[in-house]
LUMROMI-567130 format. One record per residue (C-alpha): residue number from 1; residue in three letters; chain; x, y, z. Coordinates in steps of 0.001 Angstrom, whole numbers, plus 500000, padded with zeros to 6 digits. Layout:
<sites>
+-----+------+------+--------+--------+--------+
! pos ! code ! unit !      X !      Y !      Z !
+-----+------+------+--------+--------+--------+
! NUM !  ALA !    A !      X !      Y !      Z !
...
+-----+------+------+--------+--------+--------+
</sites>
This chain:
<sites>
+-----+------+------+--------+--------+--------+
! pos ! code ! unit !      X !      Y !      Z !
+-----+------+------+--------+--------+--------+
!   1 !  UNK !    A ! 378232 ! 066024 ! 839386 !
!   2 !  UNK !    A ! 378532 ! 062964 ! 841596 !
!   3 !  UNK !    A ! 381947 ! 062739 ! 843205 !
!   4 !  UNK !    A ! 382996 ! 066078 ! 841740 !
!   5 !  UNK !    A ! 383916 ! 069310 ! 843424 !
!   6 !  UNK !    A ! 380874 ! 071036 ! 844944 !
!   7 !  UNK !    A ! 379856 ! 074336 ! 843347 !
!   8 !  UNK !    A ! 380871 ! 077471 ! 845260 !
!   9 !  UNK !    A ! 378471 ! 078931 ! 847774 !
!  10 !  UNK !    A ! 376790 ! 082198 ! 846842 !
!  11 !  UNK !    A ! 376774 ! 085058 ! 849356 !
!  12 !  UNK !    A ! 374785 ! 088281 ! 849158 !
!  13 !  UNK !    A ! 376902 ! 091105 ! 850606 !
!  14 !  UNK !    A ! 375407 ! 094102 ! 852422 !
!  15 !  UNK !    A ! 377773 ! 097054 ! 852839 !
!  16 !  UNK !    A ! 378281 ! 099467 ! 855728 !
!  17 !  UNK !    A ! 376865 ! 102953 ! 856173 !
!  18 !  UNK !    A ! 378243 ! 105410 ! 853622 !
!  19 !  UNK !    A ! 379389 ! 102686 ! 851222 !
!  20 !  UNK !    A ! 377715 ! 101229 ! 848144 !
!  21 !  UNK !    A ! 377765 ! 098134 ! 845975 !
!  22 !  UNK !    A ! 380829 ! 099264 ! 844048 !
!  23 !  UNK !    A ! 382935 ! 100350 ! 847013 !
!  24 !  UNK !    A ! 382064 ! 097257 ! 849054 !
!  25 !  UNK !    A ! 382996 ! 095042 ! 846125 !
!  26 !  UNK !    A ! 386359 ! 096808 ! 845946 !
!  27 !  UNK !    A ! 387000 ! 096564 ! 849681 !
!  28 !  UNK !    A ! 386211 ! 092861 ! 849835 !
!  29 !  UNK !    A ! 388718 ! 091982 ! 847119 !
!  30 !  UNK !    A ! 391027 ! 090196 ! 849549 !
!  31 !  UNK !    A ! 388100 ! 088273 ! 851002 !
!  32 !  UNK !    A ! 386816 ! 087263 ! 847581 !
!  33 !  UNK !    A ! 390294 ! 086049 ! 846665 !
!  34 !  UNK !    A ! 390540 ! 084069 ! 849909 !
!  35 !  UNK !    A ! 387204 ! 082376 ! 849219 !
!  36 !  UNK !    A ! 387823 ! 081719 ! 845527 !
!  37 !  UNK !    A ! 386448 ! 078342 ! 844507 !
!  38 !  UNK !    A ! 384532 ! 078008 ! 847782 !
!  39 !  UNK !    A ! 382218 ! 081023 ! 847734 !
!  40 !  UNK !    A ! 381363 ! 083995 ! 845541 !
!  41 !  UNK !    A ! 380176 ! 087335 ! 846865 !
!  42 !  UNK !    A ! 377478 ! 089371 ! 845130 !
!  43 !  UNK !    A ! 377159 ! 092900 ! 846537 !
!  44 !  UNK !    A ! 374037 ! 095061 ! 846744 !
!  45 !  UNK !    A ! 373609 ! 098818 ! 847168 !
!  46 !  UNK !    A ! 371291 ! 100077 ! 849893 !
!  47 !  UNK !    A ! 368199 ! 101941 ! 848630 !
!  48 !  UNK !    A ! 368769 ! 105171 ! 850563 !
!  49 !  UNK !    A ! 371322 ! 107957 ! 850023 !
!  50 !  UNK !    A ! 373433 ! 108432 ! 853122 !
!  51 !  UNK !    A ! 373979 ! 111808 ! 854714 !
!  52 !  UNK !    A ! 377284 ! 113661 ! 854494 !
!  53 !  UNK !    A ! 378686 ! 112012 ! 857631 !
!  54 !  UNK !    A ! 379654 ! 108336 ! 857505 !
!  55 !  UNK !    A ! 380182 ! 106341 ! 860669 !
!  56 !  UNK !    A ! 382042 ! 108083 ! 862196 !
!  57 !  UNK !    A ! 382548 ! 111378 ! 860368 !
!  58 !  UNK !    A ! 385452 ! 111238 ! 857882 !
!  59 !  UNK !    A ! 388714 ! 112561 ! 859228 !
!  60 !  UNK !    A ! 388510 ! 111215 ! 862771 !
!  61 !  UNK !    A ! 391765 ! 109968 ! 864188 !
!  62 !  UNK !    A ! 392562 ! 106456 ! 863035 !
!  63 !  UNK !    A ! 395126 ! 104150 ! 864511 !
!  64 !  UNK !    A ! 397248 ! 101752 ! 862458 !
!  65 !  UNK !    A ! 394990 ! 099346 ! 860589 !
!  66 !  UNK !    A ! 391842 ! 101234 ! 861579 !
!  67 !  UNK !    A ! 389521 ! 101406 ! 858604 !
!  68 !  UNK !    A ! 386547 ! 103673 ! 858832 !
!  69 !  UNK !    A ! 383217 ! 102729 ! 857325 !
!  70 !  UNK !    A ! 383044 ! 105853 ! 855224 !
!  71 !  UNK !    A ! 386639 ! 105706 ! 854022 !
!  72 !  UNK !    A ! 387707 ! 102090 ! 854040 !
!  73 !  UNK !    A ! 391416 ! 102842 ! 854039 !
!  74 !  UNK !    A ! 393801 ! 103104 ! 856988 !
!  75 !  UNK !    A ! 395242 ! 106461 ! 857886 !
!  76 !  UNK !    A ! 398648 ! 106257 ! 856166 !
!  77 !  UNK !    A ! 400442 ! 108247 ! 858821 !
!  78 !  UNK !    A ! 399702 ! 105976 ! 861761 !
!  79 !  UNK !    A ! 398011 ! 107231 ! 864940 !
!  80 !  UNK !    A ! 396176 ! 110484 ! 864413 !
!  81 !  UNK !    A ! 396202 ! 110141 ! 860626 !
!  82 !  UNK !    A ! 393212 ! 111308 ! 858660 !
!  83 !  UNK !    A ! 391588 ! 109347 ! 855886 !
!  84 !  UNK !    A ! 389797 ! 110504 ! 852753 !
!  85 !  UNK !    A ! 386811 ! 108937 ! 850980 !
!  86 !  UNK !    A ! 387701 ! 106911 ! 847900 !
!  87 !  UNK !    A ! 386220 ! 107688 ! 844457 !
!  88 !  UNK !    A ! 383988 ! 104644 ! 844827 !
!  89 !  UNK !    A ! 382157 ! 106431 ! 847658 !
!  90 !  UNK !    A ! 380720 ! 109054 ! 845287 !
!  91 !  UNK !    A ! 377251 ! 107615 ! 845922 !
!  92 !  UNK !    A ! 377176 ! 106821 ! 849666 !
!  93 !  UNK !    A ! 374195 ! 104701 ! 850671 !
!  94 !  UNK !    A ! 372578 ! 103492 ! 853884 !
!  95 !  UNK !    A ! 370106 ! 100825 ! 854952 !
!  96 !  UNK !    A ! 368201 ! 103157 ! 857256 !
!  97 !  UNK !    A ! 368239 ! 106810 ! 858187 !
!  98 !  UNK !    A ! 369225 ! 108570 ! 861391 !
!  99 !  UNK !    A ! 366603 ! 109260 ! 863967 !
! 100 !  UNK !    A ! 365012 ! 112685 ! 863483 !
! 101 !  UNK !    A ! 366988 ! 114336 ! 866269 !
! 102 !  UNK !    A ! 370337 ! 113139 ! 864873 !
! 103 !  UNK !    A ! 372255 ! 114921 ! 862138 !
! 104 !  UNK !    A ! 374032 ! 111746 ! 861054 !
! 105 !  UNK !    A ! 373765 ! 108084 ! 861908 !
! 106 !  UNK !    A ! 376601 ! 107023 ! 864159 !
! 107 !  UNK !    A ! 377437 ! 103346 ! 864280 !
! 108 !  UNK !    A ! 376960 ! 103384 ! 868035 !
! 109 !  UNK !    A ! 373367 ! 104607 ! 867786 !
! 110 !  UNK !    A ! 370450 ! 102275 ! 868292 !
! 111 !  UNK !    A ! 368538 ! 102234 ! 865032 !
! 112 !  UNK !    A ! 364915 ! 101932 ! 866236 !
! 113 !  UNK !    A ! 362574 ! 102875 ! 864706 !
! 114 !  UNK !    A ! 364881 ! 102533 ! 861705 !
! 115 !  UNK !    A ! 363380 ! 104896 ! 859162 !
! 116 !  UNK !    A ! 363751 ! 103292 ! 855760 !
! 117 !  UNK !    A ! 364149 ! 099760 ! 857100 !
! 118 !  UNK !    A ! 361165 ! 098336 ! 855219 !
! 119 !  UNK !    A ! 362506 ! 099603 ! 851903 !
! 120 !  UNK !    A ! 365827 ! 097943 ! 852658 !
! 121 !  UNK !    A ! 364182 ! 094642 ! 853527 !
! 122 !  UNK !    A ! 362317 ! 094820 ! 850219 !
! 123 !  UNK !    A ! 365597 ! 095565 ! 848416 !
! 124 !  UNK !    A ! 367242 ! 092496 ! 849942 !
! 125 !  UNK !    A ! 364199 ! 090341 ! 849178 !
! 126 !  UNK !    A ! 364170 ! 091662 ! 845618 !
! 127 !  UNK !    A ! 367857 ! 090835 ! 845147 !
! 128 !  UNK !    A ! 367285 ! 087313 ! 846457 !
! 129 !  UNK !    A ! 364358 ! 086828 ! 844064 !
! 130 !  UNK !    A ! 366127 ! 088337 ! 841043 !
! 131 !  UNK !    A ! 369689 ! 087105 ! 841517 !
! 132 !  UNK !    A ! 369385 ! 084153 ! 843892 !
! 133 !  UNK !    A ! 369369 ! 081626 ! 845183 !
! 134 !  UNK !    A ! 371910 ! 082637 ! 847820 !
! 135 !  UNK !    A ! 373319 ! 080226 ! 850371 !
! 136 !  UNK !    A ! 374131 ! 082933 ! 852896 !
! 137 !  UNK !    A ! 374248 ! 086625 ! 853717 !
! 138 !  UNK !    A ! 377377 ! 088600 ! 854586 !
! 139 !  UNK !    A ! 377017 ! 092010 ! 856195 !
! 140 !  UNK !    A ! 379467 ! 094652 ! 857344 !
! 141 !  UNK !    A ! 378718 ! 097209 ! 860088 !
! 142 !  UNK !    A ! 375225 ! 098627 ! 859428 !
! 143 !  UNK !    A ! 374850 ! 095898 ! 856801 !
! 144 !  UNK !    A ! 375595 ! 093291 ! 859478 !
! 145 !  UNK !    A ! 372952 ! 094834 ! 861732 !
! 146 !  UNK !    A ! 370507 ! 094479 ! 858845 !
! 147 !  UNK !    A ! 371575 ! 090866 ! 858287 !
! 148 !  UNK !    A ! 370689 ! 090148 ! 861921 !
! 149 !  UNK !    A ! 367222 ! 091585 ! 861380 !
! 150 !  UNK !    A ! 366783 ! 089480 ! 858241 !
! 151 !  UNK !    A ! 367860 ! 086390 ! 860205 !
! 152 !  UNK !    A ! 365190 ! 087130 ! 862797 !
! 153 !  UNK !    A ! 362564 ! 087434 ! 860069 !
! 154 !  UNK !    A ! 363728 ! 084185 ! 858482 !
! 155 !  UNK !    A ! 363366 ! 082426 ! 861819 !
! 156 !  UNK !    A ! 359816 ! 083733 ! 862108 !
! 157 !  UNK !    A ! 358981 ! 082100 ! 858784 !
! 158 !  UNK !    A ! 359453 ! 084942 ! 856299 !
! 159 !  UNK !    A ! 359615 ! 083083 ! 852980 !
! 160 !  UNK !    A ! 361431 ! 085954 ! 851258 !
! 161 !  UNK !    A ! 364726 ! 084922 ! 852832 !
! 162 !  UNK !    A ! 365562 ! 081265 ! 852053 !
! 163 !  UNK !    A ! 369271 ! 081275 ! 852974 !
! 164 !  UNK !    A ! 371184 ! 078906 ! 855234 !
! 165 !  UNK !    A ! 373669 ! 080997 ! 857222 !
! 166 !  UNK !    A ! 375012 ! 084476 ! 857954 !
! 167 !  UNK !    A ! 378427 ! 086115 ! 858316 !
! 168 !  UNK !    A ! 378312 ! 089335 ! 860331 !
! 169 !  UNK !    A ! 381412 ! 091550 ! 860337 !
! 170 !  UNK !    A ! 381535 ! 094404 ! 862887 !
! 171 !  UNK !    A ! 377839 ! 093966 ! 863562 !
! 172 !  UNK !    A ! 375775 ! 095560 ! 866303 !
! 173 !  UNK !    A ! 372339 ! 095036 ! 867807 !
! 174 !  UNK !    A ! 369834 ! 097475 ! 866343 !
! 175 !  UNK !    A ! 366394 ! 095992 ! 866928 !
! 176 !  UNK !    A ! 366067 ! 095867 ! 870690 !
! 177 !  UNK !    A ! 364716 ! 092304 ! 870390 !
! 178 !  UNK !    A ! 366074 ! 089567 ! 872594 !
! 179 !  UNK !    A ! 364531 ! 086565 ! 870872 !
! 180 !  UNK !    A ! 367247 ! 083949 ! 870237 !
! 181 !  UNK !    A ! 368099 ! 083457 ! 866551 !
! 182 !  UNK !    A ! 368853 ! 079901 ! 865462 !
! 183 !  UNK !    A ! 370365 ! 080730 ! 862055 !
! 184 !  UNK !    A ! 373976 ! 079425 ! 861843 !
! 185 !  UNK !    A ! 376258 ! 082432 ! 862112 !
! 186 !  UNK !    A ! 379865 ! 083605 ! 862079 !
! 187 !  UNK !    A ! 380586 ! 086892 ! 863853 !
! 188 !  UNK !    A ! 383809 ! 088731 ! 862988 !
! 189 !  UNK !    A ! 385058 ! 091521 ! 865250 !
! 190 !  UNK !    A ! 388204 ! 093596 ! 865523 !
! 191 !  UNK !    A ! 389924 ! 094086 ! 868855 !
! 192 !  UNK !    A ! 390989 ! 097586 ! 867744 !
! 193 !  UNK !    A ! 387659 ! 098580 ! 866166 !
! 194 !  UNK !    A ! 386904 ! 102165 ! 867248 !
! 195 !  UNK !    A ! 383702 ! 102406 ! 865220 !
! 196 !  UNK !    A ! 381871 ! 099318 ! 866491 !
! 197 !  UNK !    A ! 383488 ! 098353 ! 869799 !
! 198 !  UNK !    A ! 383973 ! 094580 ! 870070 !
! 199 !  UNK !    A ! 381533 ! 094476 ! 872980 !
! 200 !  UNK !    A ! 378763 ! 095623 ! 870632 !
! 201 !  UNK !    A ! 379509 ! 092797 ! 868210 !
! 202 !  UNK !    A ! 379632 ! 090285 ! 871051 !
! 203 !  UNK !    A ! 376263 ! 091550 ! 872255 !
! 204 !  UNK !    A ! 374821 ! 090807 ! 868823 !
! 205 !  UNK !    A ! 376494 ! 087391 ! 868669 !
! 206 !  UNK !    A ! 374894 ! 086503 ! 872000 !
! 207 !  UNK !    A ! 371464 ! 086708 ! 870354 !
! 208 !  UNK !    A ! 372375 ! 083793 ! 868086 !
! 209 !  UNK !    A ! 372234 ! 080138 ! 869068 !
! 210 !  UNK !    A ! 375718 ! 078590 ! 869130 !
! 211 !  UNK !    A ! 377434 ! 081412 ! 867218 !
! 212 !  UNK !    A ! 380945 ! 081081 ! 865822 !
! 213 !  UNK !    A ! 383061 ! 084105 ! 866791 !
! 214 !  UNK !    A ! 386212 ! 085182 ! 864976 !
! 215 !  UNK !    A ! 388371 ! 087932 ! 866460 !
! 216 !  UNK !    A ! 391206 ! 089735 ! 864721 !
! 217 !  UNK !    A ! 393679 ! 092360 ! 865979 !
! 218 !  UNK !    A ! 392655 ! 095073 ! 863511 !
! 219 !  UNK !    A ! 390007 ! 097740 ! 863302 !
! 220 !  UNK !    A ! 386850 ! 098452 ! 861305 !
! 221 !  UNK !    A ! 387245 ! 096441 ! 858102 !
! 222 !  UNK !    A ! 386596 ! 092998 ! 856629 !
! 223 !  UNK !    A ! 389713 ! 090967 ! 857470 !
! 224 !  UNK !    A ! 391041 ! 088328 ! 855091 !
! 225 !  UNK !    A ! 394567 ! 087388 ! 856154 !
! 226 !  UNK !    A ! 395598 ! 083755 ! 856584 !
! 227 !  UNK !    A ! 394126 ! 083176 ! 860080 !
! 228 !  UNK !    A ! 390786 ! 084665 ! 859080 !
! 229 !  UNK !    A ! 390778 ! 082774 ! 855780 !
! 230 !  UNK !    A ! 391075 ! 079488 ! 857681 !
! 231 !  UNK !    A ! 388163 ! 080457 ! 859945 !
! 232 !  UNK !    A ! 385953 ! 081503 ! 857020 !
! 233 !  UNK !    A ! 386646 ! 078295 ! 855126 !
! 234 !  UNK !    A ! 386056 ! 076136 ! 858203 !
! 235 !  UNK !    A ! 382674 ! 077790 ! 858765 !
! 236 !  UNK !    A ! 381629 ! 077645 ! 855108 !
! 237 !  UNK !    A ! 382674 ! 073997 ! 854756 !
! 238 !  UNK !    A ! 379602 ! 073044 ! 856766 !
! 239 !  UNK !    A ! 377391 ! 074224 ! 853912 !
! 240 !  UNK !    A ! 379301 ! 072986 ! 850856 !
! 241 !  UNK !    A ! 377443 ! 070106 ! 849254 !
+-----+------+------+--------+--------+--------+
</sites>
């Protein structure tokens, strides 16, 4: 409507390794609340069952505020605390499998040749076709690495992915490509992230042309406190019509 409030943006959310559509929806509750009226997040489950070990294996030491991709909750006892998977993780999924010589996919591993990648690309394309249009993609951890690959395909003219921008939280480079990506992007990284070190996320951001980078003091999770909310809304405002 002319002169009225623009409709909210629609984001397709891709979860981290060992999560699924349901658990990622639950863990982005604070983000969805922060973006209410400006953007809505639709989550998608990866097509492949994940192995028993999330990234990293459940029960590793977690500092205050450190959220592990397979658990999603901070260790309640502070440094050295152990975390347990939530009920929503009963069906852990992944976007690609470990390399044959690995027993489980660690977040720090390079993903090439990314067994199962093509099926995941088809799953994302199918979600866009069935539930789109989407204005942007939002990925977390392994999901963010996949978003970067989708951005590269979009830039090369892949008509399956007609979105405008990407938000990559705790992303990492997985393709080995160095071709610059001109898709508008916001990269979110935690200074205390022990799963995806901030340097890995900065390496991925460097592949993008004029990337926006948002840092927060926490660990491996999708932040949504007041400072991050302002940064999200400032970035998304560029695409509200």
